[in-house]
Each structure stands twice: as structure tokens, then as C-alpha cells.
C-alpha positions in Angstrom: -70.3 30.1 -4.5 -72.2 31.1 -7.6 -75.9 30.3 -8.4 -74.7 27.8 -11.1 -72.7 25.9 -8.4 -75.5 25.6 -5.9 -79.2 24.7 -6.0 -80.2 28.4 -5.3 -82.4 30.2 -7.7 -80.6 32.2 -10.3 -81.4 35.9 -10.7 -80.6 35.8 -14.5 -83.3 37.3 -16.7 -85.6 34.8 -18.2 -84.9 32.1 -15.6 -88.3 32.1 -13.9 -90.6 29.1 -13.9 -93.2 28.7 -16.6 -96.6 27.2 -15.9 -98.3 24.6 -18.0 -100.4 26.2 -20.7 -99.6 29.7 -19.4 -99.7 31.2 -22.9 -96.6 33.3 -22.0 -94.7 33.7 -25.2 -91.2 34.7 -26.1 -89.7 36.6 -29.0 -86.1 36.8 -30.3 -85.4 40.0 -28.4 -87.0 38.9 -25.1 -85.7 36.8 -22.2 -89.2 35.7 -21.3 -89.4 31.9 -21.2 -92.4 29.9 -22.6 -94.2 27.2 -20.6 -92.2 24.0 -20.9 -94.9 21.8 -22.4 -96.8 21.8 -25.7 -99.7 19.6 -26.6 -100.2 17.6 -29.8 -102.8 19.9 -31.3 -100.8 23.0 -30.8 -97.7 21.4 -32.3 -99.7 20.2 -35.3 -100.9 23.7 -35.9 -97.4 25.1 -35.6 -95.5 22.7 -37.8 -93.2 24.7 -40.1 -93.0 27.5 -37.5 -90.9 25.5 -35.0 -87.8 23.3 -35.0 -88.7 19.8 -33.9 -86.1 17.4 -32.4 -86.7 13.7 -32.0 -84.8 12.4 -29.0 -86.0 8.8 -28.8 -83.8 6.9 -26.4 -84.2 4.4 -23.6 -81.6 2.8 -21.4 -81.1 -0.6 -23.0 -83.8 0.1 -25.6 -83.8 -0.1 -29.4 -81.7 2.4 -31.4 -83.6 5.6 -31.6 -82.2 6.5 -35.0 -83.9 3.5 -36.6 -87.2 4.3 -35.0 -86.9 7.9 -36.2 -86.3 6.7 -39.8 -89.3 4.4 -39.5 -91.6 7.3 -38.6 -91.4 10.8 -37.0 -93.1 14.1 -36.6 -92.7 15.8 -40.0 -89.4 17.7 -40.2 -88.1 16.4 -36.9 -84.3 16.0 -36.9 -82.9 13.1 -34.9 -80.7 13.9 -31.9 -78.7 11.1 -30.3 -78.7 11.4 -26.6 -75.5 9.5 -26.0 -73.6 11.4 -28.8 -75.2 14.9 -28.7 -76.6 15.4 -25.2 -73.8 13.9 -23.2 -70.1 13.9 -23.1 -68.0 10.7 -23.1 -68.6 8.5 -20.0 -66.5 9.3 -17.0 -66.9 6.2 -14.8 -63.3 6.1 -13.5 -62.3 7.3 -10.0 -63.9 10.7 -9.3 -65.5 10.9 -12.7 -68.6 12.6 -13.8 -70.7 9.5 -14.5 -72.3 7.7 -17.4 -73.8 10.8 -19.1 -71.8 13.9 -18.1 -72.9 17.2 -19.6 -71.5 17.7 -23.1 -68.9 20.4 -23.6 -70.6 23.7 -24.5 -69.1 24.0 -28.0 -69.8 20.3 -28.8 -73.4 20.7 -27.7 -73.9 23.9 -29.6 -72.4 22.3 -32.7 -74.8 19.3 -32.4 -77.8 21.6 -32.1 -76.7 23.7 -35.1 -76.5 20.4 -37.1 -80.1 19.7 -35.9 -81.2 23.1 -37.2 -81.6 24.9 -33.8 -81.4 28.7 -33.8 -82.0 30.9 -30.8 -84.7 32.9 -32.4 -86.8 29.9 -33.5 -88.9 27.9 -31.1 -87.9 24.3 -30.4 -90.1 21.4 -29.6 -88.5 18.1 -28.3 -90.2 14.7 -28.5 -89.4 11.2 -27.4 -91.3 8.0 -26.8 -90.5 7.7 -23.1 -93.1 10.2 -21.6 -90.6 13.0 -21.8 -87.8 11.4 -19.8 -85.2 11.7 -22.6 -86.8 14.9 -24.1 -86.4 16.6 -20.8 -82.6 16.3 -21.0 -82.6 18.2 -24.3 -85.1 20.7 -22.9 -82.8 21.3 -19.9 -79.6 21.6 -22.0 -81.1 24.1 -24.4 -82.5 26.1 -21.5 -79.1 25.8 -19.7 -77.6 27.4 -22.8 -80.1 30.2 -22.8 -82.6 29.2 -25.5 -85.8 31.1 -24.4 -88.4 28.9 -26.2 -88.0 25.2 -25.7 -91.0 22.9 -25.1 -91.4 19.2 -24.6 -94.2 17.4 -26.5 -96.6 16.2 -23.7 -97.1 12.5 -24.2 -94.4 12.4 -26.9 -94.5 10.2 -30.0 -97.2 7.9 -28.6 -99.5 10.8 -28.1 -98.7 12.2 -31.6 -99.6 8.8 -33.2 -102.7 8.3 -31.0 -104.0 11.7 -32.1 -103.5 10.9 -35.8 -100.7 13.4 -36.3 -99.0 13.2 -39.7 -96.0 10.9 -39.9 -92.9 11.3 -42.1 -90.3 8.6 -42.8 -86.7 8.5 -43.7 -83.7 10.7 -42.6 -84.0 14.5 -42.0 -81.2 16.9 -42.9 -82.2 20.3 -41.7 -80.7 23.6 -42.7 -78.0 24.5 -40.1 -79.0 26.6 -37.1 -77.1 29.3 -35.4 -77.2 28.4 -31.7 -74.2 29.6 -29.8 -72.7 28.1 -26.7 -73.9 30.1 -23.6 -74.0 27.8 -20.6 -75.1 28.8 -17.1 -78.7 29.8 -17.4 -80.0 27.1 -15.1 -78.5 26.0 -11.8 -76.4 22.9 -11.3 -74.7 21.3 -8.3 -71.6 19.2 -8.1 -70.8 16.3 -5.8 -69.1 18.7 -3.3 -72.4 20.7 -3.0 -74.8 17.8 -2.8 -74.5 17.1 0.9 -75.5 20.7 1.7 -78.6 20.8 -0.5 -81.7 21.4 1.7 -84.0 19.2 -0.5 -82.2 16.6 -2.6 -84.5 14.5 -4.8 -83.8 11.1 -6.3 -85.7 10.5 -9.5 -85.0 6.8 -9.9 -87.4 3.9 -9.4 -88.1 3.2 -5.7 -86.3 -0.2 -5.7 -83.1 1.4 -7.0 -83.4 4.3 -4.5 -83.7 1.8 -1.7 -80.7 -0.2 -3.0 -82.7 -3.4 -3.4 -81.5 -3.7 -7.1 -79.0 -1.9 -9.2 -79.0 -2.9 -12.8 -76.5 -0.4 -14.2 -74.1 1.1 -11.6 -71.6 -0.8 -9.5 -73.0 0.3 -6.1 -76.6 0.2 -5.0 -78.4 2.8 -2.7 -78.8 6.5 -2.6 -77.2 9.7 -1.5 -77.8 10.1 2.3 -80.7 12.4 3.0 -82.2 12.2 -0.5 -85.9 11.9 -0.9 -87.3 9.6 -3.6 -89.7 11.2 -6.1 -89.5 8.9 -9.1 -90.3 10.3 -12.6 -93.4 8.1 -12.7 -94.9 10.4 -10.0 -94.9 13.2 -12.6 -97.1 11.5 -15.0 -100.8 10.6 -15.6 -101.6 7.0 -16.7 -101.6 8.2 -20.3 -98.0 9.3 -20.1 -98.7 13.0 -20.0 -97.6 15.3 -17.2 -99.9 15.7 -14.2 -101.5 19.2 -13.8 -99.3 21.8 -12.0 -101.4 21.7 -8.8 -101.0 18.0 -8.5 -97.3 18.2 -9.1 -97.0 20.9 -6.5 -98.6 18.5 -4.0 -96.3 15.7 -4.9 -93.2 17.8 -4.4 -94.4 19.7 -1.4 -94.7 16.3 0.4 -90.9 15.9 -0.2 -90.2 19.5 1.0 -89.7 20.9 -2.5 -91.7 24.2 -2.3 -91.2 27.6 -3.9 -88.2 29.3 -2.2 -86.6 26.1 -1.0 -83.1 25.0 -2.1 -83.8 22.0 -4.3 -81.7 19.7 -6.5 -82.5 16.5 -8.4 -80.4 13.5 -9.5 -81.0 10.1 -11.0 -78.8 7.4 -12.4 -76.8 9.4 -14.8 -78.4 12.9 -15.0 -80.9 12.1 -17.8 -84.2 11.4 -16.1 -83.5 13.9 -13.3 -84.2 16.6 -15.8 -87.8 15.2 -15.9 -88.1 16.0 -12.2 -86.6 19.5 -12.8 -89.2 20.0 -15.6 -92.1 18.8 -13.4 -90.9 21.2 -10.6 -90.8 24.0 -13.2 -94.4 23.3 -13.9 -95.1 23.4 -10.1 -93.4 26.8 -9.8 -90.3 25.4 -8.0 -86.8 26.1 -9.3 -84.5 23.1 -8.9 -80.8 22.5 -9.7 -79.6 19.4 -11.6 -76.8 17.2 -10.3 -75.4 16.1 -13.7 -73.2 13.3 -12.5 -76.0 11.8 -10.4 -75.6 8.4 -8.8 -73.2 7.1 -11.5 -70.9 10.0 -10.7 -71.4 9.9 -7.0 -70.2 6.3 -6.7 -67.0 6.8 -8.6 -65.5 8.0 -5.3 -65.6 5.2 -2.8 -65.2 7.6 0.1 -68.7 9.2 -0.6 -71.3 7.8 1.8 -74.1 5.5 0.6 -77.5 5.0 2.2 -79.9 2.1 1.7 -83.5 1.5 2.6 
């Protein structure tokens, strides 16, 4: 079984973790990967040098495109999570869930429309403390882009710091990103039961099966440990320092060298845990189908409590 099919660390060049604020750069001819976060002041200083993507989206929230038009980081192109960062829902028997991964060519085409090129750094922002932006970060890294960073604190931090605001639609010059999937590890439902450390990124009450507002079955994958995305964040919505994140995940058994995978409701916010683990120096696989995909097969076991 290949590294892309399991939670094991890939040996591909450029797939090592990047620490917060490490200062490790990348250039078009290098496979070195930048640290996965960028602060407001650094982004302000680099506007015009980077491609900014606005991925504002929340489950059941207001349309992100309207919010983007009302105000965004200058030059930021809007990327629709449902249309551009996911394939069509597969909620029938044995399907891939509510937000399966987009097809490689469809994803690359969407990124080219948003102005993404492999040799130009990308910064992704949302207004959900990185939970939606992490999905774009993960997909771009999965497709081999070497320099993708999430705006720490997102749109809220940008506005609070007095960052310049632009309104109206943005139509960037087309990019040249090519489809090249497989640079980050994933697991499928057949692999999940064998993952040594399986993390559930959902809210604790959903993990315990006390409530389930979206999917038809409540509970979690047997053996999964709950590390909700809220544990990754400081009160101001920014990521906690790497040392603190390392402690949080070590308590769940996710330490460097361990086989780790993360899931959530539909594979979106689990990328937030994967990003936090990257900051902590732990490589983790993503289960894209997540809970919404797991429960499409009624023979798969469910645990509550």
C-alpha cells in the first residue's frame, strides 16, 4: 500500500513539516516548503508579490462571495469551497461524503482561474480562524505547490490590524498550476480502522454522538480520539504556538513518527488539524470522506460516548 493510501509519512521531496515562523523559504526550482502560516503584517508587506485567495465559507453561514464583494484583502480572488475545493456530494451508499476531494483537473482549472501559479507564493484567508482556508492550503500542498500559507487569524485579524480593504469582484490573470496530486498522504475508509492514531476534529458533542446536525448518523469512528479544531486556537482566533500544539496532540498520541490521520464531518475542518499538526512537527494523513463518508455504509461500526 502506497504512502498516499495510508497515514504513513511520505518520502517525497518537500513533504517535511514547516514550523511556525521558521523563515524557511521556497523558490520556483526548490521543493522546500514554507511554514504554513503568515501574519497580517508580513502579508501587508508582501501584497503584490503573492496570490491571495479568499475562501470565506461556513457550514450554514452566509454566502462567502457576497462577503468578498463587500470587502476583501486587496487583489484577493474569491474561491468557492463547495464549487472549487470539493467534488459533487456523494452521500449515497458507499459514497465519499458531503465534500469529496475535487478531481485533479477540475481543481487545477479552478486554481488557474483564481490566478494560482506554482512559482508564485499563495496566501489563503477566511473568516473562520483558518478552518476553511486550511482546506485550500491542504489541496494546494497535495497538488505539489511549495509555498502556500494560511493568514493567521484570517479576515478578522486583517480588519482589526487596519489592513487595506478592497471591494467589488476580482478577476485575476490566469495562473498556470498543473494537476499533480499525491504530495500529502490520505487514507480511505478501508484504511481507517488500522490507523494507529485517528483524530476526530469535530466539536465534542458531535464526537460523542449527543447531537448530529448534519449527517444521518451520530457518533464517531471506533477508536478515534477527539481533538476539536478549537483546541488549535488561541482566544483571538490565531493558532497556538507550536510547542502548545505539540502538547495537545501528544496527549492524543499524535507525536512525530506516529501513524496519524484526521477526519471531521466532511473532510474540510480536518485539514485544520492537519495544519496544526504540521506546525507541531507531526505529519498526518487526511481522511477526505470523513464522518459523512463513513456513515454512507451501514455496515461500518459506530461508537458513541
